[in-house]
C-alpha positions in Angstrom: 1.6 13.7 11.0 3.8 12.7 8.1 5.3 9.6 6.5 8.5 9.5 4.6 8.1 7.8 1.2 11.2 8.2 -0.9 10.7 9.1 -4.6 12.1 5.7 -5.7 9.4 3.9 -3.7 6.7 6.2 -5.0 7.9 5.4 -8.6 7.9 1.7 -7.8 4.3 1.8 -6.5 3.1 3.8 -9.6 4.8 1.4 -12.0 3.2 -1.5 -10.2 -0.2 0.1 -10.3 0.2 0.8 -14.1 1.3 -2.8 -14.8 -1.7 -4.2 -13.0 -4.4 -1.8 -14.3 -7.3 -2.2 -14.6 -6.9 -4.5 -11.6 -5.9 -3.1 -8.2 -2.2 -3.7 -7.3 -1.1 -4.3 -3.8 2.1 -4.6 -1.8 3.9 -4.2 1.5 6.5 -1.7 2.5 9.0 -3.0 5.0 11.0 -0.7 7.2 12.9 -0.2 10.4 11.7 2.1 13.2 8.8 3.3 11.0 11.1 4.3 8.2 10.5 2.6 4.8 13.4 0.4 3.5 12.0 -1.8 0.8 8.9 -2.2 -1.4 7.6 -5.7 -1.8 5.1 -5.9 -4.7 2.7 -8.7 -4.0 0.0 -10.5 -6.1 -3.6 -9.5 -5.8 -5.7 -12.7 -5.5 -9.1 -10.9 -5.2 -11.4 -11.4 -8.1 -12.5 -8.5 -10.3 -11.1 -5.0 -10.5 -12.5 -3.3 -7.4 -10.8 -5.0 -4.5 -7.4 -6.2 -3.4 -6.3 -9.1 -1.3 -2.6 -9.8 -0.8 -1.7 -13.4 -1.6 -1.8 -15.1 1.8 1.2 -17.2 1.0 3.3 -14.2 0.0 2.1 -12.3 3.2 3.2 -15.3 5.4 6.5 -15.5 3.5 7.2 -11.8 4.0 6.0 -11.7 7.6 7.7 -14.8 8.9 10.8 -15.3 6.7 11.8 -12.4 4.5 11.3 -9.4 6.8 12.8 -11.1 9.8 15.9 -12.1 7.7 16.2 -8.4 6.5 15.6 -7.2 10.1 12.6 -5.2 8.9 8.9 -5.1 9.8 5.7 -4.1 8.0 5.3 -0.3 8.1 2.9 0.2 5.2 0.4 -1.5 3.0 -0.2 -0.1 -0.5 -2.8 -0.6 -3.2 -4.1 1.2 -6.2 -7.3 2.7 -7.3 -7.2 2.4 -11.1 -10.2 4.7 -11.8 -11.0 6.4 -8.5 -9.4 8.9 -6.2 -6.6 8.0 -3.7 -8.9 7.8 -0.7 -10.0 4.8 1.3 -13.2 3.2 0.1 -15.7 1.8 2.6 -14.3 -1.6 1.8 -10.7 -0.4 2.4 -11.8 1.0 5.8 -13.6 -2.2 6.8 -10.6 -4.4 5.8 -7.9 -2.2 7.6 -6.8 -5.0 9.9 -3.3 -3.6 10.8 -4.0 -0.6 13.1 -0.3 0.4 13.2 0.3 0.3 9.5 0.2 3.2 7.1 -2.2 2.7 4.2 -1.0 4.1 0.9 -3.3 4.4 -2.1 -2.1 5.1 -5.6 -4.8 6.6 -7.8 -4.5 6.3 -11.6 -7.7 8.3 -12.1 -5.7 10.9 -14.0 -3.3 8.5 -15.8 -0.9 11.3 -16.7 -0.7 12.4 -13.0 -0.8 9.4 -10.6 -1.3 10.4 -7.0 -0.3 8.6 -3.9 -1.8 9.5 -0.5 -1.2 8.0 2.9 -3.6 7.3 5.7 -3.9 5.8 9.2 -7.1 3.9 9.7 -8.2 3.1 13.3 -11.6 1.7 14.2 -13.2 3.1 11.0 -11.6 6.6 11.5 -9.5 7.8 8.6 -6.7 10.3 9.1 -4.6 11.6 6.2 -0.8 11.8 6.5 1.5 14.2 4.7 3.8 12.2 2.5 7.4 13.5 2.3 10.1 12.2 -0.1 
């Protein structure tokens, strides 16, 4: 299975990850009919550098005001791994509360070659998706 993530969105996610490092960044990708339309960078309110939590106020604002006004819906959730590979950690898997969402992880482990990978996470099972531009 694949997920279309335009180059401009990949660039936006990488830039967000670099701005927030060494903390994890996080955000939402809104779309229509499963196709991404807009990147919404959000604030990580988790403490420390090894976890992300989207600011609940921003999530509510996006979910109940902004996305409905834009006639979009949540299609993907992204976050970064500043020093580890782009693969869901046990914590990422345990906190994957949106079974229909695509989970994108941007790794800055090799800062010269950031890598974004996409996953579906259902009941603890991780399946990688092919990302296309």
